[in-house]
C-alpha positions in Angstrom: 0.0 -0.1 -0.5 2.4 3.0 -0.9 -0.4 5.0 -2.1 -0.6 8.2 0.8 -3.9 8.1 1.5 -6.1 4.7 2.1 -9.9 3.2 1.6 -10.4 1.1 4.0 -13.7 -1.2 3.5 -15.6 -3.3 6.1 -18.1 -6.3 5.2 -19.7 -6.9 8.5 -23.7 -8.1 8.5 -24.2 -6.5 12.1 -24.6 -2.8 12.3 -24.0 -3.1 16.0 -20.2 -4.6 15.0 -19.7 -2.4 12.1 -20.1 0.4 13.8 -17.2 -0.6 16.8 -14.7 -1.2 13.9 -16.1 1.8 12.0 -14.8 3.8 15.0 -11.8 1.9 15.6 -10.9 2.0 11.9 -11.5 5.5 12.3 -9.0 6.6 14.4 -6.3 5.4 12.4 -4.1 8.1 11.0 -3.6 7.9 6.6 -7.4 6.2 6.1 -9.0 8.8 3.9 -12.5 6.8 3.5 -14.1 3.9 4.9 -17.0 2.1 3.5 -18.8 -0.7 4.6 -21.4 -3.5 3.1 -23.2 -6.0 5.2 -23.5 -9.0 2.3 -20.7 -9.9 0.4 -23.3 -9.4 -3.2 -22.6 -5.8 -2.1 -19.6 -5.6 -1.2 -18.4 -7.0 -4.4 -20.7 -4.2 -6.1 -19.6 -1.4 -3.6 -15.8 -2.3 -4.6 -16.4 -2.8 -8.4 -13.5 -1.3 -9.9 -12.1 0.7 -7.3 -10.6 -2.5 -5.1 -9.9 -0.7 -1.3 -6.6 -1.3 0.7 -7.9 -3.3 3.2 -10.4 -5.0 4.2 -12.2 -5.7 6.8 -14.4 -9.3 6.6 -16.9 -10.7 8.8 -16.5 -14.8 8.2 -20.0 -15.0 8.5 -22.1 -13.1 6.0 -25.5 -13.5 5.3 -25.3 -14.5 1.3 -21.8 -15.9 1.1 -19.5 -17.5 3.0 -16.4 -15.1 4.1 -14.5 -18.0 2.9 -15.8 -18.0 -0.6 -15.6 -14.4 -0.5 -12.2 -14.1 1.0 -11.6 -15.8 -2.8 -12.8 -14.2 -5.2 -11.4 -10.8 -3.6 -8.4 -12.3 -3.7 -8.9 -13.7 -7.6 -10.1 -10.7 -8.6 -7.6 -8.6 -6.5 -4.3 -10.3 -5.6 -2.4 -7.5 -4.0 -5.7 -6.0 -1.4 -4.9 -7.2 1.7 -7.8 -8.7 3.5 -8.4 -8.9 7.3 -10.4 -11.6 8.9 -13.0 -10.9 11.2 -15.1 -13.3 13.4 -17.1 -14.0 16.8 -16.6 -17.8 16.2 -12.9 -18.7 15.4 -12.1 -21.9 14.6 -8.3 -23.8 13.8 -10.2 -25.0 10.4 -11.0 -21.5 9.8 -8.1 -20.3 10.9 -6.4 -22.6 7.9 -8.6 -21.8 5.2 -8.6 -17.7 5.3 -4.8 -18.3 6.2 -4.4 -20.3 2.7 -6.7 -18.6 1.1 -4.6 -15.1 1.6 -6.4 -13.2 4.2 -3.2 -12.0 6.7 -4.9 -11.7 9.4 -7.4 -13.2 11.3 -9.1 -12.4 14.7 -11.6 -12.8 17.1 -14.2 -9.4 16.8 -15.4 -9.3 19.8 -12.1 -9.9 21.9 -9.0 -8.9 18.6 -10.7 -5.8 17.8 -7.7 -4.1 18.6 -4.9 -6.4 17.3 -7.2 -6.6 14.1 -6.4 -2.4 13.7 -2.9 -2.6 15.1 -2.9 -4.8 12.2 -4.5 -2.3 9.7 -2.3 0.6 11.1 1.1 -1.5 10.4 -0.6 -2.1 6.3 -2.0 1.5 6.0 1.9 3.1 7.0 
């Protein structure tokens, strides 16, 4: 991520979680734009041909699995940083997401601060 102004996208169907993540991301310096989608389809439409520098992706979406979404994102935008967030972390899910190219995998309830720290490092 070499350009000065960073664009971050949040994909989370829970508005409570999305707002919490949005508030945390908004405090990261250098980020000029933060957008949100509540479903995978909505996210893919909003991103279109304007990919963000980083995506914070909930693994449980209403219309597509987070892993399938991650795979689509990495196929279309291989250089995009995707940090996976979940309320239900499992070793299997972690391994699948890592294999698909996630740069991070965090429990969004207890480890959001760690995810934001990684995002800060990625957006420097």
